[in-house]
LODO-647831 format. One record per residue (C-alpha): residue in one letter; residue number from 1; y, z, x. Coordinates in pm, 1 decimal, padded with zeros to 6 digits, always signed. Each point is the difference from the previous one (the first is absolute). Layout:
<rs>
<r res="A" n="NUM" Y="Y" Z="Z" X="X"/>
...
</rs>
This chain:
<rs>
<r res="M" n="1" Y="-00974.7" Z="+02961.4" X="+03420.7"/>
<r res="H" n="2" Y="+00087.4" Z="-00106.3" X="-00356.8"/>
<r res="K" n="3" Y="-00239.4" Z="-00296.4" X="+00007.1"/>
<r res="A" n="4" Y="-00287.4" Z="+00220.4" X="+00106.7"/>
<r res="W" n="5" Y="+00081.0" Z="+00251.8" X="-00274.4"/>
<r res="F" n="6" Y="+00032.9" Z="-00272.7" X="-00266.8"/>
<r res="S" n="7" Y="-00323.2" Z="-00163.9" X="+00115.2"/>
<r res="K" n="8" Y="-00182.4" Z="+00330.1" X="-00035.4"/>
<r res="H" n="9" Y="+00147.8" Z="+00095.4" X="-00341.5"/>
<r res="R" n="10" Y="+00007.1" Z="-00320.1" X="-00200.6"/>
<r res="R" n="11" Y="-00219.0" Z="-00199.6" X="-00230.2"/>
<r res="T" n="12" Y="-00016.4" Z="-00378.3" X="-00014.2"/>
<r res="A" n="13" Y="-00124.1" Z="-00183.3" X="-00307.7"/>
<r res="R" n="14" Y="-00021.4" Z="-00362.5" X="+00102.0"/>
<r res="T" n="15" Y="+00071.3" Z="-00217.2" X="+00294.4"/>
<r res="N" n="16" Y="+00206.8" Z="-00313.8" X="-00020.4"/>
<r res="P" n="17" Y="+00102.0" Z="-00235.7" X="+00274.1"/>
<r res="P" n="18" Y="+00359.4" Z="+00053.8" X="+00110.0"/>
<r res="P" n="19" Y="+00239.2" Z="-00170.4" X="-00238.7"/>
<r res="A" n="20" Y="+00170.2" Z="-00319.4" X="+00101.7"/>
<r res="E" n="21" Y="+00366.2" Z="+00038.7" X="+00074.1"/>
<r res="D" n="22" Y="+00248.3" Z="-00145.9" X="-00247.6"/>
<r res="S" n="23" Y="+00071.3" Z="-00359.1" X="+00076.1"/>
<r res="D" n="24" Y="+00283.4" Z="-00215.9" X="-00118.1"/>
<r res="V" n="25" Y="-00168.7" Z="-00323.5" X="+00097.5"/>
<r res="S" n="26" Y="-00159.3" Z="-00248.4" X="-00229.1"/>
<r res="G" n="27" Y="-00189.7" Z="-00323.6" X="+00025.6"/>
<r res="P" n="28" Y="-00255.5" Z="-00119.3" X="+00249.8"/>
<r res="S" n="29" Y="+00245.5" Z="-00025.8" X="+00287.7"/>
<r res="G" n="30" Y="+00125.3" Z="+00355.5" X="-00049.1"/>
<r res="K" n="31" Y="+00361.8" Z="-00109.5" X="-00049.9"/>
<r res="R" n="32" Y="+00217.2" Z="+00100.3" X="-00290.8"/>
<r res="D" n="33" Y="+00120.6" Z="-00255.6" X="-00244.1"/>
<r res="A" n="34" Y="+00366.2" Z="+00007.4" X="+00100.2"/>
<r res="R" n="35" Y="+00138.5" Z="-00128.5" X="-00329.3"/>
<r res="T" n="36" Y="-00188.0" Z="+00255.6" X="-00209.2"/>
<r res="G" n="37" Y="+00080.8" Z="+00285.5" X="+00238.4"/>
<r res="V" n="38" Y="+00373.5" Z="-00074.6" X="+00012.1"/>
<r res="G" n="39" Y="+00027.2" Z="-00049.0" X="-00376.9"/>
<r res="A" n="40" Y="-00187.9" Z="+00321.9" X="-00067.9"/>
<r res="S" n="41" Y="+00218.3" Z="+00183.1" X="+00252.1"/>
<r res="W" n="42" Y="+00323.1" Z="-00112.7" X="-00164.3"/>
<r res="R" n="43" Y="-00127.1" Z="+00084.6" X="-00348.5"/>
<r res="S" n="44" Y="-00116.7" Z="+00339.6" X="+00120.6"/>
<r res="A" n="45" Y="+00330.2" Z="+00065.3" X="+00179.3"/>
<r res="A" n="46" Y="+00201.7" Z="-00097.1" X="-00307.4"/>
<r res="S" n="47" Y="-00216.6" Z="+00213.3" X="-00227.0"/>
<r res="R" n="48" Y="+00024.3" Z="+00302.2" X="+00227.5"/>
<r res="A" n="49" Y="+00375.1" Z="-00043.7" X="+00045.1"/>
<r res="A" n="50" Y="+00040.3" Z="-00008.5" X="-00379.0"/>
<r res="W" n="51" Y="-00199.1" Z="+00323.6" X="-00034.5"/>
<r res="F" n="52" Y="+00201.9" Z="+00170.3" X="+00275.4"/>
<r res="L" n="53" Y="+00324.0" Z="-00117.8" X="-00163.2"/>
<r res="C" n="54" Y="-00114.7" Z="+00146.3" X="-00333.0"/>
<r res="L" n="55" Y="-00084.7" Z="+00325.4" X="+00176.0"/>
<r res="W" n="56" Y="+00345.1" Z="+00002.0" X="+00162.4"/>
<r res="L" n="57" Y="+00169.1" Z="-00057.8" X="-00336.0"/>
<r res="V" n="58" Y="-00197.4" Z="+00282.2" X="-00162.1"/>
<r res="L" n="59" Y="+00078.1" Z="+00244.4" X="+00280.8"/>
<r res="A" n="60" Y="+00356.6" Z="-00097.2" X="+00096.4"/>
<r res="G" n="61" Y="+00144.2" Z="-00174.9" X="-00301.5"/>
<r res="T" n="62" Y="+00196.6" Z="-00324.2" X="-00023.4"/>
<r res="S" n="63" Y="+00320.7" Z="+00069.2" X="+00189.8"/>
<r res="V" n="64" Y="+00156.5" Z="-00308.5" X="+00163.5"/>
<r res="D" n="65" Y="+00086.4" Z="+00213.5" X="+00303.3"/>
<r res="D" n="66" Y="-00372.5" Z="+00045.4" X="+00068.5"/>
<r res="I" n="67" Y="-00081.2" Z="-00371.5" X="+00037.6"/>
<r res="P" n="68" Y="+00006.7" Z="-00003.1" X="+00385.3"/>
<r res="A" n="69" Y="-00216.0" Z="+00313.2" X="+00023.5"/>
<r res="A" n="70" Y="-00235.5" Z="-00129.5" X="-00270.2"/>
<r res="T" n="71" Y="-00036.9" Z="-00334.2" X="+00178.2"/>
<r res="I" n="72" Y="-00085.4" Z="+00169.1" X="+00329.7"/>
<r res="A" n="73" Y="-00237.5" Z="+00249.5" X="-00165.1"/>
<r res="V" n="74" Y="-00184.0" Z="-00264.3" X="-00205.1"/>
<r res="A" n="75" Y="-00030.3" Z="-00237.9" X="+00297.6"/>
<r res="T" n="76" Y="-00125.5" Z="+00277.8" X="+00228.3"/>
<r res="A" n="77" Y="-00246.7" Z="+00132.5" X="-00257.6"/>
<r res="T" n="78" Y="-00130.5" Z="-00350.8" X="-00071.1"/>
<r res="W" n="79" Y="-00041.0" Z="-00081.9" X="+00369.9"/>
<r res="T" n="80" Y="-00174.5" Z="+00333.2" X="+00063.9"/>
<r res="S" n="81" Y="-00235.2" Z="-00042.2" X="-00295.2"/>
<r res="L" n="82" Y="-00092.9" Z="-00351.6" X="+00112.9"/>
<r res="R" n="83" Y="-00074.7" Z="+00129.2" X="+00349.9"/>
<r res="L" n="84" Y="-00209.5" Z="+00293.2" X="-00124.9"/>
<r res="L" n="85" Y="-00168.0" Z="-00169.4" X="-00297.7"/>
<r res="E" n="86" Y="-00036.6" Z="-00368.8" X="+00071.7"/>
<r res="P" n="87" Y="-00015.7" Z="-00226.1" X="-00302.5"/>
<r res="G" n="88" Y="-00361.5" Z="-00061.7" X="-00088.8"/>
<r res="T" n="89" Y="-00180.8" Z="-00262.3" X="-00195.9"/>
<r res="S" n="90" Y="-00188.2" Z="+00249.3" X="-00214.8"/>
<r res="R" n="91" Y="+00135.0" Z="+00085.9" X="-00341.1"/>
<r res="R" n="92" Y="+00000.8" Z="+00342.6" X="-00156.4"/>
<r res="S" n="93" Y="-00207.8" Z="+00043.9" X="-00312.9"/>
<r res="P" n="94" Y="+00177.4" Z="+00211.9" X="-00264.7"/>
<r res="R" n="95" Y="-00332.3" Z="+00070.2" X="-00173.8"/>
<r res="A" n="96" Y="-00161.6" Z="+00114.7" X="+00326.6"/>
<r res="I" n="97" Y="+00306.6" Z="+00212.2" X="+00082.6"/>
<r res="L" n="98" Y="-00029.3" Z="+00168.1" X="-00340.9"/>
<r res="R" n="99" Y="-00372.4" Z="+00061.4" X="+00062.5"/>
<r res="L" n="100" Y="+00082.7" Z="+00148.8" X="+00341.6"/>
<r res="A" n="101" Y="+00263.5" Z="+00228.5" X="-00155.7"/>
<r res="L" n="102" Y="-00242.3" Z="+00114.9" X="-00272.1"/>
<r res="L" n="103" Y="-00277.7" Z="+00055.8" X="+00256.1"/>
<r res="F" n="104" Y="+00240.0" Z="+00198.7" X="+00217.7"/>
<r res="L" n="105" Y="+00114.1" Z="+00209.5" X="-00298.2"/>
<r res="Y" n="106" Y="-00359.5" Z="+00064.1" X="-00111.2"/>
<r res="Q" n="107" Y="-00118.4" Z="+00094.7" X="+00348.4"/>
<r res="S" n="108" Y="+00305.7" Z="+00220.8" X="+00054.4"/>
<r res="I" n="109" Y="-00077.0" Z="+00196.2" X="-00316.6"/>
<r res="V" n="110" Y="-00372.8" Z="+00029.2" X="+00073.6"/>
<r res="A" n="111" Y="+00060.9" Z="+00101.2" X="+00362.7"/>
<r res="G" n="112" Y="+00276.5" Z="+00243.5" X="-00097.5"/>
<r res="V" n="113" Y="-00225.6" Z="+00172.3" X="-00254.6"/>
<r res="D" n="114" Y="-00280.2" Z="+00014.9" X="+00258.1"/>
<r res="V" n="115" Y="+00229.6" Z="+00154.7" X="+00263.6"/>
<r res="A" n="116" Y="+00131.6" Z="+00254.4" X="-00253.8"/>
<r res="R" n="117" Y="-00355.7" Z="+00087.6" X="-00107.5"/>
<r res="R" n="118" Y="-00103.2" Z="+00055.8" X="+00359.6"/>
<r res="A" n="119" Y="+00309.0" Z="+00210.6" X="+00070.9"/>
<r res="L" n="120" Y="-00065.8" Z="+00225.7" X="-00301.0"/>
<r res="D" n="121" Y="-00376.2" Z="+00032.2" X="+00055.9"/>
<r res="P" n="122" Y="-00082.0" Z="+00337.0" X="+00162.3"/>
<r res="G" n="123" Y="-00282.1" Z="-00163.0" X="+00198.1"/>
<r res="L" n="124" Y="+00245.8" Z="-00259.1" X="+00140.5"/>
<r res="P" n="125" Y="-00245.5" Z="-00293.3" X="+00001.3"/>
<r res="L" n="126" Y="+00137.4" Z="-00190.7" X="+00297.4"/>
<r res="R" n="127" Y="-00164.8" Z="-00204.5" X="+00272.7"/>
<r res="P" n="128" Y="+00304.2" Z="-00118.5" X="+00192.4"/>
<r res="G" n="129" Y="-00040.2" Z="-00261.5" X="+00266.2"/>
<r res="F" n="130" Y="+00085.1" Z="-00350.1" X="+00106.4"/>
<r res="V" n="131" Y="-00124.1" Z="-00325.7" X="-00145.3"/>
<r res="A" n="132" Y="+00036.0" Z="-00331.6" X="+00182.8"/>
<r res="Y" n="133" Y="+00082.7" Z="-00282.1" X="-00239.6"/>
<r res="P" n="134" Y="-00069.4" Z="-00346.6" X="+00143.2"/>
<r res="T" n="135" Y="+00288.3" Z="-00194.6" X="-00149.9"/>
<r res="R" n="136" Y="+00006.7" Z="-00377.1" X="-00026.4"/>
<r res="L" n="137" Y="+00378.8" Z="-00006.7" X="+00018.6"/>
<r res="P" n="138" Y="+00154.0" Z="-00122.2" X="+00325.1"/>
<r res="R" n="139" Y="+00218.6" Z="+00229.4" X="+00207.0"/>
<r res="G" n="140" Y="+00361.7" Z="-00002.6" X="-00097.5"/>
<r res="L" n="141" Y="+00176.6" Z="-00005.6" X="-00333.1"/>
<r res="R" n="142" Y="-00304.3" Z="-00037.6" X="-00227.1"/>
<r res="R" n="143" Y="-00188.8" Z="+00288.0" X="+00159.6"/>
<r res="N" n="144" Y="+00314.0" Z="+00216.8" X="-00002.1"/>
<r res="V" n="145" Y="+00058.9" Z="-00067.4" X="-00370.6"/>
<r res="F" n="146" Y="-00360.4" Z="+00097.6" X="-00074.1"/>
<r res="A" n="147" Y="+00021.7" Z="+00320.2" X="+00207.7"/>
<r res="T" n="148" Y="+00328.7" Z="+00092.1" X="-00168.8"/>
<r res="L" n="149" Y="-00141.8" Z="-00060.7" X="-00347.6"/>
<r res="T" n="150" Y="-00310.0" Z="+00208.0" X="+00068.2"/>
<r res="S" n="151" Y="+00205.5" Z="+00280.7" X="+00154.6"/>
<r res="L" n="152" Y="+00150.8" Z="+00061.2" X="-00344.0"/>
<r res="L" n="153" Y="-00337.2" Z="+00087.8" X="-00153.4"/>
<r res="P" n="154" Y="-00100.9" Z="+00368.6" X="+00001.7"/>
<r res="G" n="155" Y="-00299.2" Z="+00104.3" X="+00206.7"/>
<r res="T" n="156" Y="+00018.5" Z="-00262.3" X="+00275.2"/>
<r res="V" n="157" Y="+00254.8" Z="-00055.2" X="+00274.0"/>
<r res="P" n="158" Y="+00002.1" Z="-00283.3" X="+00253.9"/>
<r res="A" n="159" Y="-00029.8" Z="+00173.8" X="+00336.5"/>
<r res="G" n="160" Y="-00018.0" Z="-00284.1" X="+00247.4"/>
<r res="E" n="161" Y="-00151.3" Z="-00327.2" X="+00097.1"/>
<r res="E" n="162" Y="-00294.0" Z="-00081.8" X="+00220.8"/>
<r res="E" n="163" Y="-00076.5" Z="-00367.1" X="+00067.9"/>
<r res="A" n="164" Y="-00035.6" Z="-00170.1" X="-00341.8"/>
<r res="Q" n="165" Y="-00039.5" Z="+00330.6" X="-00183.9"/>
<r res="L" n="166" Y="+00247.0" Z="+00231.6" X="-00166.7"/>
<r res="L" n="167" Y="-00081.1" Z="+00368.3" X="+00037.7"/>
<r res="Y" n="168" Y="+00054.0" Z="+00217.2" X="-00306.2"/>
<r res="H" n="169" Y="-00003.9" Z="+00376.0" X="-00023.2"/>
<r res="C" n="170" Y="-00176.9" Z="+00097.8" X="-00323.3"/>
<r res="L" n="171" Y="-00045.6" Z="+00327.4" X="-00184.2"/>
<r res="D" n="172" Y="-00362.6" Z="-00087.9" X="-00071.0"/>
<r res="V" n="173" Y="-00184.6" Z="-00257.0" X="+00210.2"/>
<r res="D" n="174" Y="-00287.3" Z="-00001.6" X="-00250.9"/>
<r res="Q" n="175" Y="+00222.0" Z="-00170.3" X="-00260.0"/>
<r res="P" n="176" Y="-00012.3" Z="-00383.5" X="-00025.0"/>
<r res="V" n="177" Y="+00319.4" Z="-00036.5" X="+00204.0"/>
<r res="I" n="178" Y="-00105.5" Z="-00326.1" X="+00167.6"/>
<r res="A" n="179" Y="-00083.9" Z="-00163.8" X="-00334.8"/>
<r res="E" n="180" Y="+00335.0" Z="+00108.7" X="-00146.8"/>
<r res="L" n="181" Y="+00191.4" Z="-00128.9" X="+00303.3"/>
<r res="D" n="182" Y="-00188.0" Z="-00329.4" X="-00024.0"/>
<r res="Q" n="183" Y="+00095.3" Z="-00028.7" X="-00367.8"/>
<r res="E" n="184" Y="+00366.0" Z="+00074.1" X="+00078.8"/>
<r res="E" n="185" Y="+00006.2" Z="-00250.3" X="+00285.4"/>
<r res="A" n="186" Y="-00145.2" Z="-00274.4" X="-00221.7"/>
<r res="A" n="187" Y="+00255.2" Z="+00076.1" X="-00273.9"/>
<r res="L" n="188" Y="+00286.0" Z="-00006.5" X="+00252.0"/>
<r res="V" n="189" Y="-00111.3" Z="-00334.8" X="+00141.5"/>
<r res="R" n="190" Y="-00028.0" Z="-00150.7" X="-00349.9"/>
<r res="A" n="191" Y="+00339.9" Z="+00136.0" X="-00104.3"/>
<r res="L" n="192" Y="+00216.8" Z="-00069.2" X="+00301.7"/>
<r res="Y" n="193" Y="-00170.7" Z="-00258.4" X="+00214.2"/>
<r res="N" n="194" Y="-00187.9" Z="-00210.2" X="-00257.6"/>
<r res="D" n="195" Y="-00287.3" Z="-00050.4" X="+00245.4"/>
</rs>
């Protein structure tokens, strides 16, 4: 029932082929370089363990009695983070992250003012509906990060997923929602995935 309703009440801006799934393989044979993968894994594990230890020290202090609990907590947190967020070969770009933060701040202010203006306007200029955004991000963590980031912006809310498209509920479907989502997706990819 929901698919039929969404199909009837949505707009689509562009069509892209379905995105390729994330792949951890490299080279012509499709096999990982074992030496690089293991070295990167150990460096990533050590880095994450250090961050979790710092977090533990900030939250719990430096009591000697807490060493066994801290060891277990840091090891468990590190193992869990490595299982959920595998070490990647891409590097984060501080400049792109700053640009993403500034873009997010700018769009939050603009969208917030627009929502407030619409709420205070006696004519209530709204054209609510659904927009289907054909994302290039593969299913999984990257798409979830994007949906979470865009859910924080006023005026649009991720409402579901249909094939390679994210469905957004918008206050006004005549606004350039697709173009804004495309801009945010590109900024996110530059900042976090360096693709």
